[in-house]
C-alpha positions in Angstrom: 152.5 119.2 109.1 156.0 120.4 111.4 156.8 123.5 109.0 160.8 123.9 109.1 160.8 127.0 106.7 163.5 129.2 107.8 165.9 126.3 108.9 168.4 125.4 106.8 170.1 121.9 107.4 173.9 121.4 107.5 176.5 118.6 106.8 176.0 115.8 109.4 178.9 115.1 112.3 179.4 111.4 112.8 180.4 109.4 115.6 180.3 106.1 115.5 176.5 104.8 115.3 175.5 108.7 116.1 174.9 111.2 113.2 174.4 114.4 114.3 172.4 117.4 111.8 172.6 120.8 112.4 169.7 123.0 111.9 170.7 127.0 111.2 168.8 129.7 111.3 168.8 132.6 109.5 166.8 134.8 111.2 166.7 133.9 114.7 163.4 134.7 116.8 164.4 137.7 119.5 161.5 137.9 121.0 161.3 134.5 122.7 164.0 133.2 124.4 164.5 129.8 126.7 166.8 128.8 129.6 167.3 125.8 131.7 166.5 125.4 135.6 168.3 122.2 136.7 166.0 120.0 139.0 168.7 117.3 140.0 168.1 113.7 140.6 165.1 113.1 142.3 161.8 111.3 141.1 159.1 114.2 140.8 155.4 114.7 141.0 153.5 117.1 138.9 150.0 117.1 140.1 147.5 118.0 137.0 144.3 120.0 136.2 142.2 116.5 135.9 143.0 115.7 139.2 145.4 112.7 138.2 149.0 112.5 138.9 152.4 112.3 136.8 155.2 110.5 137.8 158.8 110.7 136.1 162.7 111.4 136.5 162.4 115.0 135.0 166.1 116.6 135.0 165.4 120.1 133.9 162.8 122.5 133.1 162.4 125.2 130.2 161.9 128.6 130.9 160.4 131.0 128.0 161.0 134.6 128.5 159.0 136.6 125.4 158.0 140.4 125.1 154.7 141.7 124.2 155.9 144.3 121.5 158.5 142.4 119.0 161.8 143.8 120.7 164.4 141.3 121.8 164.0 139.1 125.0 167.1 137.9 127.1 167.5 134.7 128.5 168.3 134.3 132.3 170.9 132.2 132.1 171.6 128.6 133.2 170.3 128.1 136.8 172.0 125.4 138.9 171.5 124.8 142.1 172.6 122.8 145.0 170.6 119.2 145.2 168.7 119.2 147.6 169.4 115.7 149.5 166.6 115.3 152.1 163.9 115.4 149.4 163.3 112.3 147.6 160.0 113.6 145.1 159.9 117.1 144.1 156.2 118.1 143.3 155.2 120.7 140.4 151.3 121.8 139.8 151.5 121.4 135.9 153.2 120.9 133.2 153.2 124.4 131.7 152.1 127.6 133.7 153.2 131.1 133.9 155.8 132.0 136.4 155.1 135.8 136.2 154.3 137.7 133.7 156.3 136.8 130.9 157.9 133.8 131.6 156.3 130.6 131.3 158.1 127.7 133.1 157.3 124.0 131.0 158.7 120.3 131.4 161.0 119.8 127.5 159.4 116.0 126.5 157.3 115.2 129.0 154.5 117.6 127.9 154.6 115.3 124.8 154.9 112.1 127.1 152.1 113.0 129.4 149.6 113.5 126.3 150.6 109.7 125.2 150.2 108.3 128.6 146.5 110.2 128.8 145.3 108.7 125.4 142.3 107.2 125.7 143.0 107.0 129.5 139.6 107.1 130.8 139.1 103.6 129.5 135.9 102.0 128.5 133.0 104.5 127.9 130.3 101.9 128.1 129.9 99.5 131.1 130.4 95.8 128.3 130.5 93.0 130.2 134.1 91.7 129.1 135.6 94.8 131.5 136.6 94.5 135.0 135.3 96.9 137.3 138.6 98.3 137.2 138.7 99.3 133.9 135.2 100.9 134.9 135.7 102.4 137.8 139.4 103.7 136.9 140.1 103.2 133.5 143.7 103.0 132.7 145.2 104.1 135.9 148.1 103.6 136.2 149.7 104.1 133.0 153.1 103.8 132.5 155.9 103.8 130.1 159.4 103.5 130.0 161.9 105.5 128.5 165.9 105.7 128.6 168.0 108.5 129.5 170.5 109.9 126.6 173.3 109.1 129.2 172.0 105.1 128.5 172.5 105.9 124.6 175.6 104.3 123.6 177.8 106.5 121.8 175.7 109.5 122.1 177.5 111.6 124.8 181.0 111.3 123.1 179.1 112.4 119.9 177.4 115.3 121.1 180.8 116.8 123.2 183.0 116.7 120.0 180.2 118.2 118.3 180.8 121.5 116.5 178.4 123.6 116.8 177.4 126.1 113.5 177.2 129.6 113.4 173.8 130.5 113.7 172.7 126.7 114.3 169.2 127.0 116.3 168.7 123.1 116.1 169.6 119.5 116.1 168.6 116.0 114.2 169.8 113.0 115.9 170.0 109.9 114.2 171.2 106.8 115.8 172.1 103.9 113.0 170.4 106.5 111.0 167.1 105.8 112.4 166.0 109.5 113.6 165.7 109.8 117.2 164.6 113.3 118.3 164.4 116.3 117.1 165.7 119.5 118.7 164.8 123.0 118.0 165.4 126.4 119.6 164.3 130.1 119.1 168.0 131.5 119.2 171.6 130.8 118.7 173.0 131.3 121.8 170.0 129.6 123.0 170.9 126.4 121.4 174.8 127.0 123.1 173.1 127.1 126.6 170.8 124.0 126.0 173.1 121.3 123.8 174.4 119.9 127.0 170.9 119.0 128.2 170.1 116.7 124.9 172.3 114.0 126.8 169.8 114.4 129.8 166.7 114.0 127.1 164.9 110.9 126.4 165.3 108.5 124.2 163.5 105.4 123.1 164.1 101.9 123.3 164.6 101.3 119.8 167.0 104.0 119.9 169.0 102.2 122.4 169.2 99.1 121.1 170.2 100.6 117.6 173.1 102.4 119.1 174.3 99.2 120.6 173.7 96.6 117.6 173.8 99.1 114.1 176.1 101.5 112.4 175.8 104.5 110.7 176.2 104.4 106.6 178.3 106.8 104.7 177.2 109.4 102.8 180.6 110.7 100.2 180.8 113.9 98.3 180.4 113.4 94.9 181.8 115.6 92.6 181.9 116.3 89.1 185.8 116.8 88.2 184.9 117.2 84.5 183.1 120.5 85.3 185.7 121.9 87.6 188.4 124.0 86.1 189.0 126.8 89.0 188.6 127.3 92.2 185.6 129.0 91.8 183.9 125.8 89.7 185.3 123.4 93.3 183.4 126.1 95.4 180.2 125.6 92.9 180.3 122.0 93.0 181.0 121.8 97.1 177.9 124.2 97.7 175.6 121.9 95.3 177.0 119.0 97.3 175.9 120.7 100.7 172.6 120.9 98.9 172.0 117.5 97.7 172.3 116.4 101.2 170.4 119.0 103.1 167.8 117.7 101.0 167.8 114.4 101.6 167.8 114.8 105.1 164.4 117.0 104.7 162.6 114.8 102.4 164.2 111.4 103.2 166.0 110.7 106.2 163.3 113.1 108.4 160.1 113.1 105.8 158.1 110.7 108.6 159.0 113.1 111.5 157.4 116.4 109.4 154.1 114.0 108.2 153.7 113.0 111.9 151.6 115.3 113.4 148.0 113.7 113.3 146.7 115.2 116.3 147.6 118.9 117.4 146.3 119.9 121.1 146.6 123.4 122.2 148.7 123.6 125.7 149.1 127.5 126.4 149.0 130.6 124.5 151.5 133.6 125.6 152.3 136.7 123.7 152.2 135.7 119.9 152.9 132.4 120.5 151.5 129.0 121.7 152.5 125.7 122.9 150.9 122.9 121.9 151.6 119.0 121.7 151.2 116.2 119.1 150.1 112.5 118.7 151.4 110.6 115.4 148.4 108.0 113.7 150.0 105.1 115.9 150.5 103.1 112.2 152.6 99.8 113.1 155.3 99.2 112.0 156.1 102.8 111.1 157.7 105.7 112.1 156.2 107.3 114.7 157.0 110.7 116.9 155.4 112.5 119.7 156.4 115.8 120.5 156.0 119.7 121.6 156.1 123.2 119.9 156.0 126.7 120.0 154.9 128.3 117.2 154.4 132.1 116.3 151.2 133.6 115.3 152.5 133.5 111.3 152.8 129.8 111.9 156.9 130.3 112.2 158.5 127.3 114.5 159.9 128.6 117.2 160.8 125.6 119.2 160.3 121.6 118.9 161.3 118.8 121.0 160.8 114.9 119.8 160.5 111.1 121.1 160.1 108.1 118.7 158.0 105.9 119.9 159.2 101.9 120.6 157.0 99.4 118.0 155.3 98.2 121.5 154.3 101.4 122.2 153.1 102.4 118.5 150.9 99.2 119.1 149.6 100.1 122.2 148.6 103.7 121.3 147.3 102.0 118.0 145.1 99.1 119.9 143.9 102.0 122.4 142.7 104.1 119.4 140.9 100.9 117.7 139.0 100.2 121.1 138.1 104.1 121.5 137.0 104.1 117.5 134.6 101.1 117.8 133.2 102.1 121.6 135.3 99.8 123.4 133.5 96.5 122.1 135.4 93.5 121.6 133.8 91.9 118.6 133.3 95.0 116.9 136.6 96.0 117.6 137.8 92.3 116.1 136.1 92.1 113.3 137.7 96.1 112.2 141.2 94.1 113.1 140.5 91.1 111.4 140.4 88.8 114.3 138.1 87.4 116.7 137.1 88.3 120.0 139.8 85.8 121.5 142.6 87.2 119.3 142.0 90.1 120.5 141.7 89.4 124.1 145.3 87.9 123.8 146.4 90.8 121.9 145.2 93.3 124.7 146.7 91.0 126.8 150.5 91.5 124.9 150.4 94.8 125.3 150.0 95.3 129.2 146.1 95.8 129.5 145.4 92.6 130.3 143.9 93.9 133.6 141.1 95.9 132.1 139.7 92.5 130.9 137.4 90.6 133.6 139.7 87.4 135.0 136.8 84.3 133.3 136.4 86.5 130.4 140.4 86.2 129.5 140.9 82.5 130.7 137.6 81.2 128.6 139.2 83.3 125.8 142.7 81.5 126.7 140.8 78.3 126.5 139.0 78.6 123.1 142.1 79.9 121.5 144.0 76.5 123.1 141.4 74.0 121.9 141.1 76.3 118.2 145.0 75.2 118.3 144.1 71.4 119.3 141.7 71.2 116.7 144.7 72.2 114.1 145.4 70.0 111.6 148.9 68.4 111.7 150.6 68.9 108.3 154.1 67.1 109.2 154.7 64.1 106.9 
């Protein structure tokens, strides 16, 4: 689970269909600091350790600076350089790497997205006759997913611009039409103030993009027991009680699915007393599924968090790949586990965008079998 211990929820601020919920630390983490390095608008390519390449629009990186003895660390500050217009592709050696002894550069959200793209990337481990030569030789390469930049999410730009940053704020929960779009946590309030503008450059899922256009947010009015108010002190007590109720609602109801989302966690890098990790969800269809990355301290305290909500189509692809891998990529056994037949599973694989993994003659045969099945279906019309 994601443990938000040490972070307190403050009353939400709304703008159109966007609801922003601040997260405040009473005790900031002072021996880890984050700052941003801007890259501009070029397409970026990242060379990965397994000799594959990750291509994406990467507008910025985060650089973590820490101390080994627990003394306060200072952020280097935002670095803004002139865009290099002569270059169309920027190359990075890996998702996370040490810049020097006490600095770690990593690509926010792309670390988590690459983990999702790598899910069962190798393809079938057994060369069953239904799979194409391409599937056996190259697996899921190339594997692509789509996302929207925050600037494309209607209303998010204005909401972030007018947002009032709280004293001690180290994080933010972003809701669009009351669907959780993402969670963001940093170690120190000064880091949050410097990195708040980067939220408009982050990536958001298809569901969030669509909700921003067609849905609004609900009102959560303050309810005060007038019979219990006899003085300003009583009114203050009622206001504090309402704030606690709002915080509890956000922590247990609205953000509950995120907190229990991680199913598999992969450690990416250890540095000092900190660990950078990424996680994948259970990929349960028709449920809220988030991928993300964290930095935690040696005692489990959450220092950094950034998440991405998967679309329904992305959840279905993750679920389907997981079921295939669990049954050794055997079509009939996987189909039986999913309550369908080989033809139904093959067409489901094709709809998910993985049709190229099946031999063309096998896929055509399944299509013909399903068409004949529909042709033989009885006519129930009067």
